[in-house]
N, CA, C and O atoms as a printed pandas DataFrame, in Angstrom:
     atom_number atom_name residue_name chain_id  residue_number  x_coord  y_coord  z_coord
0              1         N          MET        A               1   15.098   21.461   25.033
1              2        CA          MET        A               1   14.102   21.268   25.672
2              3         C          MET        A               1   13.587   21.709   24.659
3              4         O          MET        A               1   14.119   22.444   23.827
4              5         N          VAL        A               2   11.675   20.961   24.663
5              6        CA          VAL        A               2   10.904   20.947   23.411
6              7         C          VAL        A               2    9.616   20.857   24.639
7              8         O          VAL        A               2    9.467   20.188   25.662
8              9         N          THR        A               3    9.047   21.594   24.141
9             10        CA          THR        A               3    7.600   21.868   24.864
10            11         C          THR        A               3    6.215   21.480   24.226
11            12         O          THR        A               3    6.194   21.360   23.001
12            13         N          LEU        A               4    5.072   21.276   24.929
13            14        CA          LEU        A               4    3.815   20.651   24.669
14            15         C          LEU        A               4    3.521   21.118   23.290
15            16         O          LEU        A               4    2.787   20.571   22.467
16            17         N          SER        A               5    4.106   22.052   23.183
17            18        CA          SER        A               5    2.999   23.500   21.804
18            19         C          SER        A               5    4.488   22.992   20.883
19            20         O          SER        A               5    4.255   23.342   19.726
20            21         N          GLU        A               6    5.434   22.541   20.918
21            22        CA          GLU        A               6    6.254   21.910   19.814
22            23         C          GLU        A               6    6.102   20.592   19.343
23            24         O          GLU        A               6    6.472   20.154   18.254
24            25         N          LEU        A               7    5.383   19.844   20.483
25            26        CA          LEU        A               7    5.319   18.108   19.991
26            27         C          LEU        A               7    3.983   17.934   19.306
27            28         O          LEU        A               7    3.578   17.290   18.339
28            29         N          GLN        A               8    3.307   19.002   20.446
29            30        CA          GLN        A               8    1.472   19.214   19.176
30            31         C          GLN        A               8    2.086   19.331   17.594
31            32         O          GLN        A               8    1.565   18.514   16.834
32            33         N          LEU        A               9    2.862   20.001   17.125
33            34        CA          LEU        A               9    2.871   20.047   15.606
34            35         C          LEU        A               9    3.502   19.247   15.348
35            36         O          LEU        A               9    4.194   19.313   14.333
36            37         N          LYS        A              10    3.512   18.468   15.938
37            38        CA          LYS        A              10    5.199   16.840   14.647
38            39         C          LYS        A              10    3.531   16.110   14.893
39            40         O          LYS        A              10    2.873   16.361   15.902
40            41         N          GLU        A              11    3.185   15.467   14.113
41            42        CA          GLU        A              11    2.793   14.040   13.995
42            43         C          GLU        A              11    2.956   12.470   13.907
43            44         O          GLU        A              11    3.849   11.862   13.317
44            45         N          VAL        A              12    2.152   12.074   14.452
45            46        CA          VAL        A              12    2.392   11.175   14.835
46            47         C          VAL        A              12    2.830    9.535   14.105
47            48         O          VAL        A              12    1.923    9.154   13.366
48            49         N          ILE        A              13    3.964    8.586   14.179
49            50        CA          ILE        A              13    3.056    8.128   12.971
50            51         C          ILE        A              13    3.991    6.319   13.218
51            52         O          ILE        A              13    5.127    6.216   13.679
52            53         N          LEU        A              14    3.146    5.177   12.781
53            54        CA          LEU        A              14    3.837    3.811   13.254
54            55         C          LEU        A              14    4.931    3.578   12.332
55            56         O          LEU        A              14    4.567    3.164   11.232
56            57         N          ILE        A              15    6.308    3.754   12.513
57            58        CA          ILE        A              15    7.417    3.095   12.394
58            59         C          ILE        A              15    7.053    1.656   11.338
59            60         O          ILE        A              15    7.618    1.684   10.244
60            61         N          GLU        A              16    6.004    0.240   11.676
61            62        CA          GLU        A              16    6.252   -0.233   10.689
62            63         C          GLU        A              16    5.569   -0.370    9.647
63            64         O          GLU        A              16    5.755   -0.850    8.529
64            65         N          ASP        A              17    4.773    0.111   10.168
65            66        CA          ASP        A              17    4.195    0.790    8.445
66            67         C          ASP        A              17    3.134    1.768    7.781
67            68         O          ASP        A              17    2.131    1.687    7.071
68            69         N          GLY        A              18    4.080    2.947    8.539
69            70        CA          GLY        A              18    3.996    4.295    8.054
70            71         C          GLY        A              18    2.272    4.784    7.926
71            72         O          GLY        A              18    1.875    5.478    6.990
72            73         N          ARG        A              19    1.536    4.377    8.829
73            74        CA          ARG        A              19    0.440    4.731    9.125
74            75         C          ARG        A              19    0.545    5.986    9.461
75            76         O          ARG        A              19    1.607    6.507    9.802
76            77         N          ARG        A              20   -0.836    6.715    9.371
77            78        CA          ARG        A              20   -0.067    8.375   10.619
78            79         C          ARG        A              20   -1.356    8.229   11.685
79            80         O          ARG        A              20   -2.403    8.123   11.047
80            81         N          LEU        A              21   -1.562    8.194   13.154
81            82        CA          LEU        A              21   -1.926    8.128   13.545
82            83         C          LEU        A              21   -2.125    9.489   14.326
83            84         O          LEU        A              21   -2.492    9.346   15.492
84            85         N          GLY        A              22   -1.980   10.542   13.964
85            86        CA          GLY        A              22   -2.328   12.361   14.001
86            87         C          GLY        A              22   -1.558   12.764   15.056
87            88         O          GLY        A              22   -0.473   12.204   15.213
88            89         N          ASN        A              23   -1.944   13.729   15.901
89            90        CA          ASN        A              23   -0.754   14.835   16.209
90            91         C          ASN        A              23   -1.551   14.507   18.189
91            92         O          ASN        A              23   -2.682   14.255   18.604
92            93         N          ILE        A              24    0.062   14.744   18.975
93            94        CA          ILE        A              24   -0.193   15.069   20.484
94            95         C          ILE        A              24   -1.779   16.085   20.558
95            96         O          ILE        A              24   -2.108   16.833   19.637
96            97         N          THR        A              25   -2.384   15.946   21.504
97            98        CA          THR        A              25   -3.098   16.875   22.203
98            99         C          THR        A              25   -2.668   16.833   23.924
99           100         O          THR        A              25   -2.644   17.899   24.540
100          101         N          ASP        A              26   -2.364   15.629   24.572
101          102        CA          ASP        A              26   -1.828   15.995   25.811
102          103         C          ASP        A              26   -0.898   14.765   26.297
103          104         O          ASP        A              26   -0.889   13.626   25.829
104          105         N          LEU        A              27   -0.231   15.209   27.203
105          106        CA          LEU        A              27    0.958   14.230   28.036
106          107         C          LEU        A              27    0.527   13.389   29.498
107          108         O          LEU        A              27    0.129   14.041   30.464
108          109         N          ASP        A              28    0.619   12.228   29.545
109          110        CA          ASP        A              28    0.450   11.626   30.459
110          111         C          ASP        A              28    2.008   11.783   31.454
111          112         O          ASP        A              28    3.025   11.121   31.248
112          113         N          ILE        A              29    1.864   12.637   32.333
113          114        CA          ILE        A              29    2.792   12.624   33.705
114          115         C          ILE        A              29    2.644   11.609   35.051
115          116         O          ILE        A              29    1.604   11.265   35.613
116          117         N          ASN        A              30    4.249   11.195   35.424
117          118        CA          ASN        A              30    4.164   10.851   36.396
118          119         C          ASN        A              30    4.118   12.135   37.556
119          120         O          ASN        A              30    5.160   12.769   37.389
120          121         N          PRO        A              31    3.347   12.725   38.611
121          122        CA          PRO        A              31    3.260   13.707   39.613
122          123         C          PRO        A              31    4.419   13.501   40.467
123          124         O          PRO        A              31    5.041   14.432   40.979
124          125         N          ASP        A              32    4.716   12.209   40.622
125          126        CA          ASP        A              32    5.515   11.597   41.498
126          127         C          ASP        A              32    7.407   12.033   41.122
127          128         O          ASP        A              32    8.320   12.343   41.887
128          129         N          THR        A              33    7.347   11.821   39.255
129          130        CA          THR        A              33    8.511   12.233   39.551
130          131         C          THR        A              33    8.784   13.186   38.410
131          132         O          THR        A              33    9.852   13.745   38.161
132          133         N          GLY        A              34    7.488   13.288   37.675
133          134        CA          GLY        A              34    7.661   14.715   36.650
134          135         C          GLY        A              34    7.780   14.203   35.642
135          136         O          GLY        A              34    7.488   14.891   34.664
136          137         N          LYS        A              35    8.392   12.372   35.336
137          138        CA          LYS        A              35    8.522   12.518   34.044
138          139         C          LYS        A              35    7.139   12.209   33.370
139          140         O          LYS        A              35    6.088   12.268   34.008
140          141         N          ILE        A              36    7.217   11.810   31.770
141          142        CA          ILE        A              36    6.360   11.806   31.132
142          143         C          ILE        A              36    6.470   10.220   30.419
143          144         O          ILE        A              36    7.348    9.782   29.676
144          145         N          GLU        A              37    5.113    9.485   30.995
145          146        CA          GLU        A              37    4.657    8.285   30.797
146          147         C          GLU        A              37    4.228    7.859   30.033
147          148         O          GLU        A              37    4.163    6.658   29.770
148          149         N          ALA        A              38    3.673    9.057   29.269
149          150        CA          ALA        A              38    2.839    8.000   27.865
150          151         C          ALA        A              38    2.231    9.645   26.983
151          152         O          ALA        A              38    2.099   10.653   27.677
152          153         N          ILE        A              39    1.929    9.692   25.500
153          154        CA          ILE        A              39    1.941   10.834   24.707
154          155         C          ILE        A              39   -0.070   10.649   24.763
155          156         O          ILE        A              39   -0.637    9.589   25.029
156          157         N          ILE        A              40   -0.531   11.512   24.551
157          158        CA          ILE        A              40   -2.480   11.111   24.157
158          159         C          ILE        A              40   -2.394   11.927   22.693
159          160         O          ILE        A              40   -1.803   12.958   22.374
160          161         N          ILE        A              41   -3.176   11.079   22.013
161          162        CA          ILE        A              41   -3.674   11.261   20.652
162          163         C          ILE        A              41   -4.485   11.564   20.260
163          164         O          ILE        A              41   -4.751   10.556   19.607
164          165         N          MET        A              42   -5.475   12.413   20.008
165          166        CA          MET        A              42   -6.686   12.327   19.542
166          167         C          MET        A              42   -6.843   11.699   18.119
167          168         O          MET        A              42   -6.184   12.160   17.187
168          169         N          VAL        A              43   -7.701   10.658   17.934
169          170        CA          VAL        A              43   -8.158    9.859   16.794
170          171         C          VAL        A              43   -9.188    9.964   16.209
171          172         O          VAL        A              43   -9.966    9.167   16.732
172          173         N          LYS        A              44   -9.783   10.620   15.218
173          174        CA          LYS        A              44  -10.806   11.134   14.783
174          175         C          LYS        A              44  -11.279    9.755   14.148
175          176         O          LYS        A              44  -10.393    8.905   14.070
176          177         N          ASP        A              45  -12.526    9.407   13.687
177          178        CA          ASP        A              45  -13.154    8.198   13.472
178          179         C          ASP        A              45  -13.170    8.435   11.206
179          180         O          ASP        A              45  -14.084    8.886   10.516
180          181         N          LYS        A              46  -12.085    8.017   10.855
181          182        CA          LYS        A              46  -11.989    7.553    9.613
182          183         C          LYS        A              46  -13.072    8.362    8.503
183          184         O          LYS        A              46  -12.612    9.044    7.587
184          185         N          LYS        A              47  -14.441    8.204    8.696
185          186        CA          LYS        A              47  -15.719    8.251    8.392
186          187         C          LYS        A              47  -16.039    9.833    7.946
187          188         O          LYS        A              47  -16.698    9.952    6.914
188          189         N          GLY        A              48  -15.830   10.456    8.296
189          190        CA          GLY        A              48  -15.679   11.971    8.107
190          191         C          GLY        A              48  -16.795   12.884    8.480
191          192         O          GLY        A              48  -16.959   14.053    8.129
192          193         N          SER        A              49  -17.764   11.910    9.497
193          194        CA          SER        A              49  -18.705   13.336    9.981
194          195         C          SER        A              49  -18.250   13.943   10.755
195          196         O          SER        A              49  -17.497   13.496   11.620
196          197         N          LEU        A              50  -18.702   15.492   10.598
197          198        CA          LEU        A              50  -19.301   15.994   11.838
198          199         C          LEU        A              50  -18.731   16.210   13.016
199          200         O          LEU        A              50  -17.853   16.802   13.643
200          201         N          PHE        A              51  -20.192   14.986   13.051
201          202        CA          PHE        A              51  -20.479   14.807   14.740
202          203         C          PHE        A              51  -19.393   13.835   15.411
203          204         O          PHE        A              51  -19.428   13.751   16.639
204          205         N          SER        A              52  -18.472   13.125   14.738
205          206        CA          SER        A              52  -17.862   11.634   14.863
206          207         C          SER        A              52  -17.500   12.597   16.282
207          208         O          SER        A              52  -17.568   13.747   16.716
208          209         N          LYS        A              53  -17.029   11.078   16.671
209          210        CA          LYS        A              53  -16.934   10.892   17.963
210          211         C          LYS        A              53  -15.262   10.710   18.129
211          212         O          LYS        A              53  -14.810    9.626   17.760
212          213         N          ALA        A              54  -14.256   11.783   18.700
213          214        CA          ALA        A              54  -12.852   11.246   18.448
214          215         C          ALA        A              54  -12.648   10.119   19.792
215          216         O          ALA        A              54  -13.331   10.078   20.816
216          217         N          ASP        A              55  -11.704    9.409   19.490
217          218        CA          ASP        A              55  -11.025    8.745   20.825
218          219         C          ASP        A              55   -9.336    8.950   21.407
219          220         O          ASP        A              55   -8.604    9.583   20.645
220          221         N          GLU        A              56   -9.014    8.680   22.094
221          222        CA          GLU        A              56   -7.582    8.816   22.973
222          223         C          GLU        A              56   -7.252    7.378   22.388
223          224         O          GLU        A              56   -7.897    6.329   22.391
224          225         N          LEU        A              57   -5.779    7.784   21.796
225          226        CA          LEU        A              57   -5.071    6.745   21.584
226          227         C          LEU        A              57   -3.834    7.696   22.673
227          228         O          LEU        A              57   -3.538    8.882   22.817
228          229         N          ILE        A              58   -3.293    6.108   23.391
229          230        CA          ILE        A              58   -2.727    6.948   24.110
230          231         C          ILE        A              58   -1.279    5.440   24.556
231          232         O          ILE        A              58   -1.146    4.329   25.069
232          233         N          VAL        A              59   -0.620    6.440   23.941
233          234        CA          VAL        A              59    1.291    5.825   23.773
234          235         C          VAL        A              59    2.146    5.326   24.790
235          236         O          VAL        A              59    2.294    6.338   25.474
236          237         N          GLY        A              60    2.580    4.736   25.150
237          238        CA          GLY        A              60    3.844    4.855   25.955
238          239         C          GLY        A              60    5.530    5.579   25.354
239          240         O          GLY        A              60    6.081    5.353   24.277
240          241         N          TRP        A              61    5.833    6.145   26.074
241          242        CA          TRP        A              61    6.879    7.032   26.024
242          243         C          TRP        A              61    7.667    6.309   25.692
243          244         O          TRP        A              61    8.504    6.769   24.916
244          245         N          ASN        A              62    7.780    5.052   26.044
245          246        CA          ASN        A              62    9.117    4.027   25.483
246          247         C          ASN        A              62    9.071    3.003   24.508
247          248         O          ASN        A              62    9.694    1.968   24.275
248          249         N          GLN        A              63    7.957    3.745   23.924
249          250        CA          GLN        A              63    7.210    2.879   22.514
250          251         C          GLN        A              63    7.945    4.300   21.064
251          252         O          GLN        A              63    8.327    3.958   19.945
252          253         N          ILE        A              64    7.940    5.397   21.449
253          254        CA          ILE        A              64    8.816    6.112   20.489
254          255         C          ILE        A              64   10.374    5.784   20.298
255          256         O          ILE        A              64   11.246    5.513   21.123
256          257         N          VAL        A              65   10.387    5.854   19.523
257          258        CA          VAL        A              65   11.277    5.283   18.391
258          259         C          VAL        A              65   12.355    6.779   18.121
259          260         O          VAL        A              65   13.532    6.757   18.483
260          261         N          ARG        A              66   11.749    7.977   17.461
261          262        CA          ARG        A              66   12.686    9.122   17.437
262          263         C          ARG        A              66   11.175   10.302   17.323
263          264         O          ARG        A              66    9.970   10.339   17.075
264          265         N          ILE        A              67   12.267   11.064   17.685
265          266        CA          ILE        A              67   11.737   11.643   17.650
266          267         C          ILE        A              67   12.232   13.231   16.192
267          268         O          ILE        A              67   13.386   13.534   15.888
268          269         N          GLY        A              68   11.231   13.747   15.749
269          270        CA          GLY        A              68   12.612   14.309   14.332
270          271         C          GLY        A              68   11.620   15.577   14.559
271          272         O          GLY        A              68   10.753   15.756   15.415
272          273         N          SER        A              69   11.980   16.242   13.680
273          274        CA          SER        A              69   11.922   18.070   12.888
274          275         C          SER        A              69   10.480   17.768   13.209
275          276         O          SER        A              69    9.879   18.227   14.181
276          277         N          ASP        A              70    9.962   16.925   12.270
277          278        CA          ASP        A              70    8.353   17.492   11.778
278          279         C          ASP        A              70    7.638   16.039   12.454
279          280         O          ASP        A              70    6.443   16.050   12.747
280          281         N          VAL        A              71    8.491   14.802   12.666
281          282        CA          VAL        A              71    7.165   13.913   12.905
282          283         C          VAL        A              71    7.956   12.958   14.197
283          284         O          VAL        A              71    9.155   12.974   14.476
284          285         N          ILE        A              72    6.972   12.229   14.789
285          286        CA          ILE        A              72    7.852   11.129   15.985
286          287         C          ILE        A              72    7.306    9.991   15.497
287          288         O          ILE        A              72    6.156    9.922   15.064
288          289         N          LEU        A              73    8.278    8.861   15.560
289          290        CA          LEU        A              73    8.388    7.972   14.957
290          291         C          LEU        A              73    7.509    6.883   16.130
291          292         O          LEU        A              73    7.705    7.315   17.266
292          293         N          VAL        A              74    6.539    5.508   16.142
293          294        CA          VAL        A              74    5.998    4.906   16.866
294          295         C          VAL        A              74    6.592    3.977   17.131
295          296         O          VAL        A              74    7.499    3.986   16.299
296          297         N          ARG        A              75    6.790    2.668   18.082
297          298        CA          ARG        A              75    6.150    1.699   17.188
298          299         C          ARG        A              75    4.892    1.163   17.642
299          300         O          ARG        A              75    4.111    1.858   18.292
300          301         N          GLU        A              76    4.572   -0.446   17.232
301          302        CA          GLU        A              76    3.195   -0.464   17.327
302          303         C          GLU        A              76    3.443   -1.227   18.886
303          304         O          GLU        A              76    4.506   -1.839   18.995
304          305         N          ALA        A              77    2.858   -1.220   19.640
305          306        CA          ALA        A              77    2.330   -1.772   20.528
306          307         C          ALA        A              77    1.730   -3.518   20.999
307          308         O          ALA        A              77    1.797   -3.706   19.784
308          309         N          LYS        A              78    1.475   -4.224   21.300
309          310        CA          LYS        A              78    1.010   -5.021   21.558
310          311         C          LYS        A              78    0.889   -5.260   23.257
311          312         O          LYS        A              78    1.665   -5.744   24.081
312          313         N          GLY        A              79   -0.573   -4.633   23.357
313          314        CA          GLY        A              79   -1.103   -5.277   24.987
314          315         C          GLY        A              79   -1.234   -3.176   25.482
315          316         O          GLY        A              79   -1.450   -2.167   24.810
316          317         N          PRO        A              80   -1.028   -3.370   26.581
317          318        CA          PRO        A              80   -1.763   -2.350   27.664
318          319         C          PRO        A              80   -1.068   -0.672   26.760
319          320         O          PRO        A              80   -1.682    0.390   26.661
320          321         N          LEU        A              81   -0.124   -0.883   26.410
321          322        CA          LEU        A              81    0.701    0.261   26.128
322          323         C          LEU        A              81    0.116    1.343   24.611
323          324         O          LEU        A              81    0.351    2.539   24.442
324          325         N          LEU        A              82   -0.503    0.611   23.901
325          326        CA          LEU        A              82   -1.284    1.839   23.061
326          327         C          LEU        A              82   -2.438    1.396   22.883
327          328         O          LEU        A              82   -2.725    0.369   22.267
328          329         N          LEU        A              83   -3.247    2.219   23.465
329          330        CA          LEU        A              83   -4.906    2.014   24.157
330          331         C          LEU        A              83   -5.273    2.940   23.473
331          332         O          LEU        A              83   -4.663    3.997   23.313
332          333         N          THR        A              84   -7.197    2.364   22.599
333          334        CA          THR        A              84   -7.791    3.705   22.444
334          335         C          THR        A              84   -9.148    3.408   23.322
335          336         O          THR        A              84   -9.753    2.343   23.448
336          337         N          GLN        A              85   -9.391    4.533   23.817
337          338        CA          GLN        A              85  -10.216    4.877   24.848
338          339         C          GLN        A              85  -11.190    5.490   24.534
339          340         O          GLN        A              85  -10.802    6.582   24.119
340          341         N          THR        A              86  -12.638    5.395   24.474
341          342        CA          THR        A              86  -13.596    5.840   24.631
342          343         C          THR        A              86  -14.146    6.501   25.850
343          344         O          THR        A              86  -15.288    6.960   25.840
């Protein structure tokens, strides 16, 4: 079994181009089934401002290709599974 704190240490990377998305900050869990439906990643603006607003990136659980010892590889979703929310 893997805990949330262990998942938060792993970096999330897109398998298509190797782009680093960030680290997991939270999980979206279905309250009826108890299953994880998505991982939530905080993505900071790349401009490097101290006061830049972080966005949430939601990656559907079915987009995860592999959870390794130090990274999580995900497929890029075309549509609502990979969302940026402000």
